[in-house]
C-alpha positions as CSV (number, residue, x, y, z in Angstrom):
1,M,43.4,81.2,-74.0
2,T,41.9,82.5,-77.2
3,S,38.7,84.5,-77.6
4,D,37.3,81.5,-79.5
5,A,37.4,79.5,-76.2
6,L,36.3,82.3,-74.0
7,Q,33.0,82.9,-75.7
8,P,31.6,79.3,-75.2
9,L,32.9,79.3,-71.6
10,A,31.2,82.6,-70.9
11,L,28.0,81.5,-72.5
12,S,28.1,78.1,-70.6
13,L,28.7,80.0,-67.3
14,G,25.7,82.3,-68.0
15,L,23.3,79.5,-68.9
16,G,24.5,77.5,-65.9
17,L,23.8,80.5,-63.6
18,L,20.4,81.0,-65.1
19,V,19.3,77.4,-64.5
20,G,21.1,77.3,-61.1
21,L,19.2,80.4,-60.1
22,Q,15.9,78.9,-60.9
23,R,16.7,75.7,-59.0
24,E,18.0,77.6,-56.0
25,W,14.9,79.9,-56.0
26,V,12.6,76.9,-56.0
27,G,14.5,75.3,-53.1
28,G,14.8,71.7,-51.9
29,H,17.6,70.8,-54.3
30,S,21.1,69.8,-53.6
31,I,22.2,71.3,-56.9
32,G,21.8,75.1,-57.1
33,I,23.3,78.4,-58.3
34,R,26.9,77.3,-57.8
35,T,26.8,73.7,-59.0
36,F,24.9,74.3,-62.3
37,P,27.5,76.8,-63.6
38,L,30.3,74.4,-62.6
39,I,28.6,71.6,-64.5
40,A,28.1,73.8,-67.6
41,V,31.7,74.9,-67.6
42,F,32.8,71.3,-67.0
43,G,30.9,70.3,-70.1
44,C,32.3,73.1,-72.1
45,L,35.9,72.3,-71.1
46,C,35.4,68.6,-72.0
47,G,34.1,69.7,-75.4
48,L,37.1,72.1,-76.0
49,L,39.7,69.5,-74.9
50,A,38.0,66.8,-77.0
51,E,39.3,68.6,-80.0
52,D,42.8,67.4,-79.1
53,W,42.1,64.4,-76.9
54,G,39.2,62.8,-78.7
55,D,35.4,62.6,-78.2
56,L,35.8,59.9,-75.6
57,L,36.7,62.7,-73.1
58,I,33.1,64.0,-73.4
59,A,31.8,60.5,-72.7
60,A,34.1,60.1,-69.7
61,G,33.0,63.5,-68.3
62,L,29.4,62.5,-68.7
63,L,30.0,59.2,-66.8
64,V,31.7,61.1,-64.0
65,L,28.8,63.6,-63.8
66,G,26.3,60.7,-63.9
67,A,28.0,58.9,-61.0
68,L,28.1,62.1,-58.9
69,L,24.4,62.9,-59.6
70,A,23.4,59.3,-58.7
71,I,25.2,59.5,-55.4
72,S,23.6,62.9,-54.7
73,H,20.2,61.6,-55.4
74,L,20.6,58.6,-53.2
75,V,21.9,60.7,-50.3
76,R,19.0,63.2,-50.7
77,E,16.5,60.4,-50.8
78,H,18.0,58.8,-47.7
79,H,18.0,61.9,-45.6
80,G,14.6,63.1,-46.6
81,F,13.2,66.1,-48.5
82,G,10.6,68.8,-48.1
83,S,12.7,72.0,-47.6
84,A,10.9,75.3,-48.1
85,S,11.3,77.2,-51.4
86,H,11.8,80.9,-52.0
87,D,8.0,81.4,-52.3
88,G,7.2,79.6,-49.1
89,T,6.0,76.3,-50.7
90,V,7.4,72.9,-49.8
91,D,9.2,71.0,-52.5
92,D,7.8,67.8,-53.9
93,P,9.3,64.4,-53.2
94,P,12.7,64.0,-54.9
95,G,12.5,63.1,-58.6
96,L,15.0,63.2,-61.4
97,T,14.2,66.6,-62.9
98,T,17.2,68.4,-61.4
99,E,19.6,65.6,-62.2
100,I,18.4,65.4,-65.8
101,A,18.7,69.2,-66.1
102,A,22.3,68.9,-64.8
103,V,23.1,66.4,-67.6
104,L,21.5,68.6,-70.2
105,I,23.5,71.6,-69.0
106,F,26.7,69.6,-69.3
107,A,25.6,68.7,-72.9
108,V,24.8,72.4,-73.5
109,G,28.4,73.3,-72.5
110,A,29.8,70.7,-74.9
111,V,27.6,71.9,-77.7
112,L,28.8,75.5,-77.2
113,A,32.3,74.3,-77.2
114,A,31.7,72.7,-80.6
115,G,30.8,76.1,-82.0
116,R,27.0,75.5,-82.3
117,T,26.1,78.6,-80.4
118,E,22.5,79.0,-81.5
119,L,21.7,75.4,-80.6
120,G,23.3,75.7,-77.2
121,L,21.6,78.9,-76.3
122,A,18.2,77.5,-77.4
123,A,18.7,74.3,-75.5
124,G,19.9,76.1,-72.3
125,G,17.0,78.6,-72.5
126,A,14.5,75.8,-73.0
127,V,15.8,74.0,-69.9
128,A,15.4,77.1,-67.8
129,V,11.9,77.8,-69.1
130,L,10.7,74.2,-68.6
131,L,12.0,74.1,-65.0
132,H,10.4,77.4,-64.2
133,W,7.0,76.4,-65.7
134,K,6.6,73.4,-63.5
135,R,3.4,74.5,-61.8
136,P,1.7,75.9,-64.9
137,L,2.5,72.7,-66.8
138,H,1.3,70.5,-64.0
139,H,-1.9,72.6,-63.7
140,F,-2.4,72.2,-67.5
141,V,-2.1,68.4,-67.2
142,E,-4.6,68.3,-64.4
143,R,-7.2,70.2,-66.5
144,V,-6.7,68.2,-69.6
145,G,-9.7,65.9,-70.2
146,R,-10.0,62.8,-72.3
147,T,-11.2,64.7,-75.4
148,D,-8.4,67.2,-75.1
149,L,-5.8,64.5,-74.9
150,T,-7.4,62.7,-77.8
151,A,-7.1,65.9,-79.9
152,I,-3.4,66.2,-79.1
153,I,-2.7,62.5,-79.8
154,R,-4.6,62.7,-83.1
155,W,-2.6,65.7,-84.2
156,V,0.7,63.9,-83.3
157,L,-0.6,60.9,-85.4
158,I,-1.3,63.2,-88.3
159,A,2.0,65.1,-88.1
160,L,4.6,62.6,-86.9
161,V,3.2,59.2,-88.0
162,I,1.4,59.7,-91.3
163,L,3.3,62.7,-92.8
164,P,6.8,61.2,-92.8
165,V,5.8,58.1,-94.8
166,L,4.1,60.0,-97.6
167,P,6.0,60.3,-100.9
168,D,7.3,63.8,-101.7
169,R,6.8,63.9,-105.4
170,T,4.1,65.1,-107.8
171,Y,1.4,62.9,-109.5
172,G,-1.8,63.3,-111.4
173,P,-3.3,65.9,-113.8
174,F,-1.2,69.0,-114.4
175,D,1.5,67.5,-112.1
176,T,-0.1,69.1,-109.1
177,I,-0.7,66.3,-106.6
178,N,2.1,66.0,-104.0
179,P,0.9,63.7,-101.2
180,F,3.6,65.0,-98.7
181,E,2.8,68.7,-99.4
182,I,-1.0,68.1,-99.3
183,W,-0.7,66.4,-95.9
184,M,1.6,69.1,-94.7
185,M,-1.3,71.5,-95.3
186,V,-3.5,69.2,-93.3
187,V,-1.0,69.2,-90.4
188,L,-1.0,73.0,-90.5
189,I,-4.7,73.4,-90.5
190,V,-5.4,70.8,-87.8
191,G,-2.5,72.3,-85.7
192,I,-4.0,75.8,-85.8
193,S,-7.5,74.4,-85.0
194,V,-6.3,72.1,-82.1
195,V,-4.3,74.9,-80.4
196,S,-7.3,77.2,-80.7
197,Y,-9.6,74.5,-79.4
198,L,-7.5,73.9,-76.4
199,A,-7.3,77.6,-75.7
200,S,-11.1,77.9,-76.0
201,K,-11.5,75.0,-73.5
202,F,-9.2,76.5,-70.9
203,I,-10.0,80.3,-71.1
204,G,-13.0,80.7,-73.5
205,P,-15.9,80.0,-71.1
206,R,-14.7,82.4,-68.5
207,K,-13.9,85.3,-70.9
208,G,-17.3,85.6,-72.7
209,S,-18.5,86.1,-76.2
210,V,-15.7,88.2,-77.6
211,L,-13.0,85.6,-76.9
212,G,-15.5,82.9,-78.0
213,G,-15.8,84.6,-81.4
214,L,-12.0,85.1,-81.7
215,L,-11.1,81.5,-80.9
216,G,-14.1,80.2,-82.8
217,G,-12.8,82.0,-85.9
218,L,-9.4,80.3,-85.5
219,I,-10.9,76.9,-85.0
220,S,-13.7,77.1,-87.6
221,S,-15.9,80.1,-88.3
222,T,-18.4,77.8,-90.0
223,A,-18.6,75.5,-87.0
224,T,-18.9,78.5,-84.7
225,S,-21.7,79.9,-86.8
226,V,-23.6,76.6,-86.7
227,S,-23.2,76.4,-82.9
228,Y,-24.6,79.9,-82.2
229,A,-27.3,79.6,-84.8
230,R,-28.6,76.4,-83.1
231,R,-28.5,78.2,-79.7
232,A,-30.4,81.1,-81.1
233,R,-33.1,78.7,-82.3
234,E,-33.4,77.4,-78.8
235,S,-33.4,80.8,-77.2
236,E,-34.5,83.8,-79.3
237,S,-33.0,86.2,-76.7
238,S,-29.5,85.0,-77.5
239,A,-29.8,86.0,-81.2
240,P,-28.1,89.5,-80.8
241,I,-25.0,88.2,-79.0
242,G,-25.0,85.1,-81.3
243,A,-24.9,87.3,-84.4
244,F,-22.1,89.3,-82.9
245,V,-20.0,86.2,-82.2
246,V,-20.6,84.9,-85.7
247,L,-19.4,88.2,-87.1
248,V,-16.3,88.2,-84.8
249,A,-15.4,84.7,-85.9
250,S,-15.8,85.8,-89.6
251,T,-13.5,88.7,-88.9
252,V,-10.8,86.4,-87.4
253,V,-10.9,84.4,-90.6
254,F,-8.5,86.9,-92.2
255,V,-6.1,86.6,-89.3
256,R,-6.2,82.8,-89.8
257,V,-5.6,83.3,-93.5
258,S,-2.6,85.6,-92.8
259,I,-1.1,82.9,-90.5
260,E,-1.5,80.3,-93.1
261,V,0.2,82.5,-95.8
262,A,3.0,83.4,-93.3
263,V,3.7,79.7,-92.8
264,V,3.5,78.3,-96.4
265,A,4.6,81.4,-98.4
266,P,6.2,84.1,-96.1
267,E,7.7,85.9,-99.0
268,I,4.3,87.0,-100.3
269,L,2.8,88.0,-97.0
270,P,3.8,91.7,-97.1
271,R,2.1,91.9,-100.5
272,V,-1.3,90.5,-99.3
273,L,-1.4,91.6,-95.7
274,P,-2.6,95.2,-96.5
275,Q,-5.6,93.8,-98.3
276,F,-6.4,91.4,-95.5
277,A,-6.0,94.2,-93.0
278,V,-8.6,96.2,-94.9
279,M,-11.1,93.3,-94.9
280,T,-10.3,92.7,-91.2
281,G,-11.1,96.4,-90.5
282,I,-14.4,96.2,-92.5
283,M,-15.5,93.1,-90.7
284,A,-14.4,94.4,-87.3
285,T,-16.5,97.6,-87.9
286,I,-19.5,95.5,-88.8
287,A,-19.0,93.3,-85.6
288,G,-18.6,96.5,-83.6
289,V,-22.0,97.7,-84.8
290,A,-23.5,94.3,-83.9
291,W,-22.0,94.7,-80.4
292,L,-24.0,97.8,-79.8
293,H,-27.2,95.8,-80.1
294,A,-25.8,92.8,-78.1
295,R,-23.8,94.2,-75.3
296,F,-26.4,93.6,-72.6
297,S,-26.7,89.9,-73.2
298,E,-24.1,87.2,-72.6
299,P,-25.3,83.6,-73.2
300,E,-23.4,80.5,-72.2
301,T,-20.6,79.7,-74.7
302,P,-21.2,76.5,-76.6
303,E,-18.8,73.7,-76.0
304,P,-16.3,73.6,-79.0
305,K,-15.9,70.3,-80.9
306,D,-12.7,68.4,-81.3
307,P,-11.3,69.6,-84.7
308,S,-8.7,66.8,-85.0
309,E,-10.9,63.9,-86.3
310,L,-9.1,61.9,-88.9
311,R,-12.1,61.9,-91.2
312,S,-12.3,65.7,-91.2
313,A,-8.5,65.8,-91.9
314,M,-8.8,63.4,-94.8
315,V,-11.8,65.4,-96.2
316,F,-9.8,68.6,-96.1
317,G,-6.8,66.9,-97.7
318,G,-9.1,65.6,-100.5
319,L,-10.7,69.1,-100.9
320,Y,-7.3,70.7,-101.1
321,A,-6.2,68.3,-103.8
322,V,-9.4,68.9,-105.8
323,V,-8.9,72.7,-105.5
324,L,-5.3,72.4,-106.7
325,I,-6.4,70.5,-109.8
326,A,-9.3,72.8,-110.5
327,V,-7.2,75.9,-110.2
328,A,-4.5,74.5,-112.5
329,A,-7.0,73.3,-115.1
330,T,-9.0,76.6,-115.0
331,E,-5.9,78.7,-115.2
332,S,-4.6,76.8,-118.2
333,R,-7.9,77.0,-120.1
334,F,-9.8,80.1,-119.0
335,G,-7.2,82.4,-117.5
336,D,-7.7,84.6,-114.4
337,R,-11.4,85.2,-114.7
338,G,-12.0,81.4,-114.5
339,L,-9.9,81.3,-111.3
340,Y,-12.2,83.7,-109.6
341,V,-15.1,81.3,-110.2
342,V,-13.1,78.5,-108.7
343,A,-12.2,80.6,-105.7
344,A,-15.9,81.5,-105.1
345,L,-17.1,77.9,-105.4
346,S,-14.3,76.4,-103.2
347,G,-14.6,79.2,-100.6
348,L,-18.3,78.4,-100.1
349,T,-17.6,75.6,-97.7
350,D,-13.8,75.9,-96.9
351,M,-11.6,79.0,-96.9
352,D,-8.4,77.1,-96.0
353,A,-8.1,75.1,-99.2
354,I,-8.3,78.0,-101.6
355,T,-6.0,80.1,-99.5
356,L,-3.2,77.4,-99.3
357,S,-3.5,76.3,-102.9
358,T,-3.4,79.9,-104.1
359,A,-0.4,80.8,-102.0
360,K,1.4,77.7,-103.4
361,M,0.7,78.7,-107.0
362,I,1.9,82.3,-106.3
363,T,5.2,81.0,-105.0
364,E,5.5,78.7,-108.0
365,E,4.8,81.8,-110.2
366,R,1.9,80.0,-111.9
367,I,-0.4,83.0,-111.0
368,G,0.3,86.6,-110.2
369,I,0.1,88.1,-106.8
370,D,-2.7,90.4,-107.8
371,T,-4.8,87.5,-109.0
372,G,-3.9,85.5,-105.9
373,W,-5.0,87.9,-103.2
374,R,-8.2,88.6,-105.1
375,M,-8.9,84.9,-105.2
376,M,-8.4,84.6,-101.4
377,V,-10.8,87.6,-100.8
378,I,-13.4,86.2,-103.1
379,G,-13.2,82.9,-101.3
380,A,-13.7,84.6,-98.0
381,L,-16.7,86.6,-99.3
382,A,-18.2,83.4,-100.7
383,N,-17.7,81.7,-97.4
384,N,-19.7,84.5,-95.7
385,V,-22.5,83.9,-98.1
386,F,-22.5,80.2,-97.2
387,K,-22.5,80.9,-93.5
388,G,-25.3,83.5,-93.9
389,V,-27.5,80.8,-95.5
390,V,-26.6,78.2,-92.8
391,V,-27.3,80.6,-89.9
392,A,-30.6,81.7,-91.4
393,A,-31.6,78.1,-92.0
394,L,-30.6,76.8,-88.6
395,G,-31.1,79.8,-86.3
396,G,-34.2,81.4,-87.8
397,L,-35.1,85.0,-88.7
398,P,-33.9,86.8,-85.5
399,I,-30.2,85.8,-85.8
400,G,-30.3,85.2,-89.6
401,R,-31.4,88.8,-90.3
402,R,-28.7,90.3,-88.1
403,V,-25.9,88.1,-89.5
404,N,-26.9,88.6,-93.1
405,V,-27.2,92.3,-92.8
406,G,-23.6,92.2,-91.6
407,F,-22.4,89.9,-94.3
408,A,-24.2,92.0,-97.0
409,A,-22.2,95.0,-95.8
410,S,-19.0,92.9,-96.0
411,L,-19.8,91.9,-99.6
412,V,-20.2,95.6,-100.5
413,G,-16.9,96.4,-98.7
414,G,-15.1,93.5,-100.3
415,A,-16.4,94.4,-103.8
416,L,-15.1,98.0,-103.4
417,L,-11.7,96.6,-102.3
418,L,-11.5,94.3,-105.4
419,W,-12.5,97.1,-107.7
420,L,-10.5,100.1,-106.2
421,W,-7.3,98.4,-105.1
422,P,-4.5,99.2,-107.6
């Protein structure tokens, strides 16, 4: 037997042992730490022999396995269930999870035999993880409300229904409007917001204002600012902690921006990350000072709003398209100085659009990296100005004064960064 055959057999055996160990540890299953490795090796052997005997051998092996699993399931159901597991709990009524896992492990063995090692390892590892995460996953489902499920379904609609049907070609002025790419940015932004929203619903209220600000910044720092400003209007005593949360959320904006750049233009991330890190440090210092004045108060965290509304997604897509055209037109007529004006204006209400459009133009070599990161920072500073005005208008003087002192310090720090950075 050659080493080419030994490697997939060894990997199949190892993955089978891993999944079998998990099933044996849980208890209450007729298929355990011996059977799963045998199934994986069986699948691998079928795949190896299929090279000489044809692919029908894999189908035949799968039929034999399916028949054995069906018999095993019927026998188990007939004789009852409920044996104790390793941790002392009683297994649930018999389902098809273990049987489906066995079929998948057979397929993993066949995939490894075909030489697709990365795919086989990923699939086998995923099977083991999903089996072991049974209780956390069920607990998650039990806690999901109607609004949470709606947010997930809307994101699936945006990502898997709308996106694939959009044309992947450019239209419009300056040949900049690509419907597929624009909606891909919508999928990215809504995805980040929905994940952060779900995290805030499940862990935010119990962890206090710091995590509320962190997750609020990932969902929408502007929406977070509005929520806490309104709360400060209702209760003046909550102004110090509200200002702190707004400043934390505005700090996390640079983390969110870094994530967006890492997804759409990973090759430029190392060249913009140091500048974002400096701005994060400046904002974190300002938030730390605010914490010294707010550490003894801890108001109730406002309920986050669902960020997956289709109207909001379409508004962002339209804004992103407008920014693309504006940046292209300004760059062609006025040069870099005009781009900074566009960045400031677009950043007033939305930081994501200018970030994504700038990253796209850097990768296309339509603007330089130095111009690009400065546009992103200017957009973030402009966004702070807008949030400062909103907080003062909605929350009144107590929270408005605290927030705007912090934002004024961030403008000074940002201006020094823009001026002194080589």
